[in-house]
N, C-alpha and C positions, 0 to 999 in steps of 0.2 A: 354408718352408711349415709345418713342424712348429710353429714359434714362433707363427704366426698361429692354428693350431688350438688351441694351448694357451691363447692369449689369449682366443679366442672361447669356449672351454669355461669359463675362469675368469669371464668376464663373465656367461655364462649361469647358472653356479652362484651368483654374487653376486646376480643379479637374482631367482632363485628364493628365495634366503635372505632378501633384502630384502622380497619379497612375503609370505613366511611370517611374518617378524617384524612387519611392518606389520599383517597380518591379526590376529595374536595381540594386538598392542598395541591394536588397535581393539576387540577383544572385552573386554580388561581395562578399557579406558576406559568402555565401555558398562555393564559390571557395576559399576564403582566409582562412576560418576556416577548410576547407576540411570536411565539414559536409556531412554525408551520409543521404540523405532524401529519404524515401520510397515514390515512385511516387504515390502510391494509397492514400497517405495522402492529396495530393494537390487537390485543388478545381476542376481543369480541368479534374480530373479522376472520378468525381462523376457520370458522365453519364455512364462510364464503369462499375462502381460498381452497379448502378441501373440496367443496362442491364443484368449483371450476376445474381443478386439477383432475378429479376423477370423472368429470363429465367430458374430458378431452378425448377425442378419437385416438390420438397417439397413445395415451395412457391405457385406454381400453384394449387396444391391439397389443400393447406391450404386456399387459397382465395376461391376456390369452396366450401369448407366445411363451411367457415365463411358465405358465401352468403346463403347457404342452412339453416344453423342453425339460422341465424338472419332474415331470410325471406326478404332479400334485393337482389338487382341486383348485378351481378358480377362487374359492374363498381363502385358501392358503396364499395364493399369489396376491390377492387383494390385501391381505394382512401385511405381506412383505412390502407392498407399495406404500401402505399407511406408515409402516415403520420408517421407510426412507423419508417420507414427507415430514413426519414428526422430528426426525433428525435435522432436516433442512430448515424448517420454519422457525423464525426468531420469536422471542417472547418479550417484545419491546416494553420497557418500563420507563415511563417519563421521568419519575423521580430518580431512578437509578442512573439514567443518562445525564440529567442536568444537575442533580444534587450530589451525585457520587462520581459518575464517570468523568464529567467535564472538569471538575476541580482536580481530580487525581491526574487526568491527562495533562492538565496545565502544570501541576506540580512536578510531574516526571519530566516533562519537556524542558521546563525552566531550570530544573536541577542539573540535567545533563547537558543542555545545549543553550544556545541563544537562538530561539526560533524566530524566523522572519517569513512573512507571506506577502506576495504581491496581489493585493485584492482589487486593484483598479480595473482590470479586465473583467473580473467577476461582477463587480458593481455595475459596470457599463452594460454587461449582458443582462443582468437582472432588471435594469431600467428599460432596456429595449425589447426584451423577449416577450412574446404573448403571455398573458397571465396564466393560461392553462398549460404552459410548456412543461415537458417532462425532461429531466436532466439525469445523465449518467456521467459520473466522473471517471475517466479512464486514466489510470495512474501507472507510472513506471515503478518498479519494485526494487528497493535497495536494502531494506532492513525490515525486520518484524516490528520495529518502532514506527514504520510508516503508518500503521493503523492508528496509533496514538497521535502522531503528528498531524495527519490530515483531519482526523476527527476534531482535534483541538482547534485547528485553524478555521474549520468550517462551522463549528457548532453555533455561532451567532447567526448564521444564515439558515441552516437546515440540520436536521438529525439524519445522519447518513447510514444507509444499510450497506454493509460490506459483504462481499463474498469471501469467506475466510476458509483457508485450507484445513486439512485434517490435523495439522500440528497443534491446533487449539482445541481439539476435541478431547480434552482431559479435564478432570475436576481440579480446581473450580473455574478454570478459564472458560469451559463450555457454557456454564450458566451466565458468567459475566458478559461474554460476547453476545449471547442471545438477548440478555436484558438490554444491551446497548443497540439492539436492532440488527445484529449480524446474522447471516444465514450461512450454514456450513456446506462445503462442497468437497467431494472426494475427487481430486484432480486426475488420478491415474486408475480410477475404478471403471472397468469396462462393461459392467452389467447393463444390458440394454434397458431393463425395467427402471433401474436407477436413473439413467440419463433421460428416459421419457418423463419421469416424475420431475427431475431437476429442471429440464428445459421448459416444461409446461409451467412450473412454479415461477421461473424467471420471467417468462412471457406474461404470466398473469399479473405479477406485481408491477411489471413495466407498464402494461396497459392501464393499470389503476393508479399510476402516478407516483410510485415509491421512488424516491431519489436514491440511487445506488452508487457505489464505488467499486470498480473492478480493477484488478492488477493484470493488465493485458499480457505481461510477460509470463504469467503463470508460475513464477518462482523467483528466487533471489539470484542475481548475477554473481558468478564466481570469479570472473576476471575483471569486474568493474564496468565493462561495456554493456550496452543494451543487449538484451536477449531477443531471440526471434519471437515475434508476437504469436500468442496462441489464439485460435479462432473460436473455440467453443463458446465461451461466455458472450463474446461479441455476436456470434451467430444467434444465440438464444434471444438476445435483446433486439437485434435488427429484425429478425423474422416475426417479432410481435406485430410489425407493421403489415403482415399478411392478413391480419384480421380487418375486414372492411369497416368495422365499427370503431377501430382505433384511429381516431381523427386528430387527436391532440398532437401538437408539434413535439418531436423527439430530438434532443440535442446530445451530442457527445462533447464533453469538455476535457480536452487533453490536459493532464495535470502532471507537472514535473517536480521531482524531489531530488535533492542532493544534500550531502552532509560533509562536514569537515572530518568527521569520524563515524564510520559505520560500526556499531557495537560488535557485530559478528564477523568483522573483516578477516581475522586470522583463520577462523574455522572455515569460512567460505573459500578463501584462497588455497587453503590446504587441501580442499577437495579436488583441486586441479592436479595435485601431485599423485604419484603412485601410492598405493595403500601402505607400502613399507616405509614411505617417507613421512607419513602423517603422524601427528601427535596421537598418543594413546588416549583413551577416555580418562584414565587417571591423570595424565598430564593436563588435559583440558580442564578437568575438574579442579586440579590444583591451581591452574592459571585463573580460573573464575573465582575461586576462594580468595586468592591473593588480591585480585581486583576489588572484590567486595570489602575485604578487610582494610586495604589501604584507603579506599574511598570513605569508609566509615570513619576512620580516624582523622582523615583530612577534613571531613565535614564537622567532626567534633571540635577540632581546633581551628575551624574556619580557614583551612588551607586548600579545600577542594577547589579545583579549577575545572570549569566546564570544557566540553570537548569541541568548542567552536560553534559554527553555525549549523542549523538544520533549516533548510529553505524550501518553501513551496511556491511555485509559480504556475501560471496557466497559459495554454496556447489558445489559438482562435477556436471558438466553438464550431462544431461541424453539424450541419443539419442532416439528420438521417433521412428525412422526407425528401430533401433535394437529391440526396445521393441515390435513393431508391428510384426516383423518377429518371435519373440519368443512367442507372444501371438496374433495370427491372429484373435481370437474371438473379439478383441477390435474394429474391424471394421465391426462387424455383423450389419445387418439392424435393428434388434430388440434390443432396449436399454437394456432390461432385460438380453439378452444373453451377451452383451458386458460389462455389469455393473461389474461383478467380476474382470475382467482384468483391467477395468478402476479404480476401487477402489484400487486395488493393486498398480497401477501406482501412484495414488494420495498419498497413504501411503508411497511409495518409495520416492516421492518428499518431503513429510513432514519429513521423517527420515533424509534426506539430510539437510533440513532447520534446523532441531533440532541439528544436528551435527555441523552446522556452526554458530548456534546462539551465538552472542557475549555476554559475561558477562560484566556487568558494576559495578562500585563501589557500587551504591545504591542497586542493586539486590543482590550482595554478602552480603552486610550488613543486608538486610532484611532477607535473608536466615539464617544468623548466629543468629540473634535475635530470629527467630522462633524456631531454634533448641535448644535454651537455655531456661531453666525455671527460670532464675534469671538475675539480672542486671549484666552487664559486664564492666570491666575496659577497658581502651584504649588498654592495652597490651593483654588482653584476646580477644578483638575484632580483633586485628591484627593477633593473632595466629589462631583464627577461620577462618579468611579469607584466610590465608596462607594454612590451611588444605584443604579448599574447592578448591583452585587453584591447589593443588597437585593432587586432584582427577580428574581434567580435564586437564591433561598435553597435550593431543592431541588437545584441543580446542584453536583456535587462540586467543591471547590476544592483543588487540589494544590500550587500554588507555595508557597514558604516565606513570602512576604510576606502579611500578614494584614489590612492596612487600606489605605485609599486612598492615604495618604501613602507607605507603603512600596512599594505597587504602582506608583505614578506614578514614584517614584525609580528603580525597576528598568527601567521602560519608557523613561524619559527618557534613561538612559545608552545604551540600544541605538539609540534614534531619533537622538540626537546623533551617535553613531558613524557612522550611515548618512546624516547630513545630511538627515533627513526632517522635522525641525522646526527652527525658527529663532527667535531672539529678536525680539519685536515692537518697533516704534518706541515709545520711552518716552513716558510721559504727564507728564513733568516730574521734577525732582529729588525723590528720596525715594519715588517710586512703585514698587510691587512689580514685579518682573520678570514679563513676560508672554511666553507662547509661542504660536506659530501654526505650522500645518503648511506646509511648503514648497509654494508654489503650483505648482511644476514637478513635484510628486510626488503630485498628487491621486489618480491611478490607484492608487497603493500605499495611500493612506489608505483608500480605499473597498474595496480588496482585503482588507485586514485587518479592517475593520469588518464586511464582508459575511460573514466566517467565523463570526460570532456570530448570523447570522440562523437561525431554526429552519427545518426542512425545510418545515413548513406555510407559513411566510412566503414562502419561495422559490417553492414551488409556486403560491401565489396570485399572486406577482409575475410568474412566467413566467421562461423561460430565454432570455437574449439570444443572438442569433446573432453569430458572429465578424464584426468590422468595425463593430460597434455599440458605441461606448464610453460606455455609460450605466450606470455602476456604482452610483450612489447608490440606496439603497432606503428 
């Protein structure tokens, strides 16, 4: 018995020592790296968050309405509200983010892609913006890899709190994302009490300076083009300015992402087809296993080839304070009253993202193939890509390849690896080699070509419903 007590005491002392050492190491890491940590991310601030959320008039009224609607006591309704808040609130861990999360994010991105970020605008903004400025990165959504890509690209500036959808609420992803500062949202959950808690939480962390990242489209594009912007999260952030004590400048930074290959592209485009035309779950699992098996052996024999570029760029920052002064109705109590100004702000953000969206070799090649009704030689492809680049002189160009010939060579390597293009039937001896897009992969051709449509073009075209496989624009 005495032996067990000694062992228990030893374990307890070791645990306390480990906690103190870890805490001290975290502080040293923060000072050495000059990391800016938003205090409301830290666990010791959770009581403050809970106090503000449950002291909100909106949450109090929602609790009372929930109790009345469900014929339960106020204490039961309050427990449900606390359950929602516990589900939402992150458990940010400094060491997990910078010693575990950041290196893994970097390893994943450099294993799969050649990541590139245009940091000039961001550095200029950081130099000019008031010191107490609060920033929200508003991002287009192309892949679930977006979370890893943007976090990796920004971690030297700030630790970012993401609004993460319910897809990540599974073990162990739920714990990992919370350690990295993410908070969870149920995008299609209509419970008024839940939305009262979520909206108050978002307004609270916004007012207290937590740097956030939100995906304004609210989901992944299925046809490659921009989705219609969702207003919910933007509304929660902007209406934080309705608090007269919230005087710090608030900025939205439009953030644009594009890839030479989106990992989920086949699954996403198949969702545009009728259910009978989609791959079965067994087929999808088989495809995924083949993908992992092939890449494992390629990496073993050092034959693995990355999937091209993953690029992040930024549009011009938008001052929420200036926008509120110009459109005071955006702070109206009634959502329907503030909705027009809110939608106009969302479209302004999308236009900035559209202007900043980086082109990649594969997207340019896909667009060139779609615009041609015949197979193309290498020279014709290079010329077509050069023409497209000349149309977008104002758009930043980040890849290393600088002319049509180099860009086409980079795209061709990726497209051949994926069997998306094939040699065309020859035109006789000595004729130059011609290329055409694989007829079985037209969905992917249009998916990547559509990524270069501007937001204005997509809005004019309209947004197709799922089950309608009309991708060409």
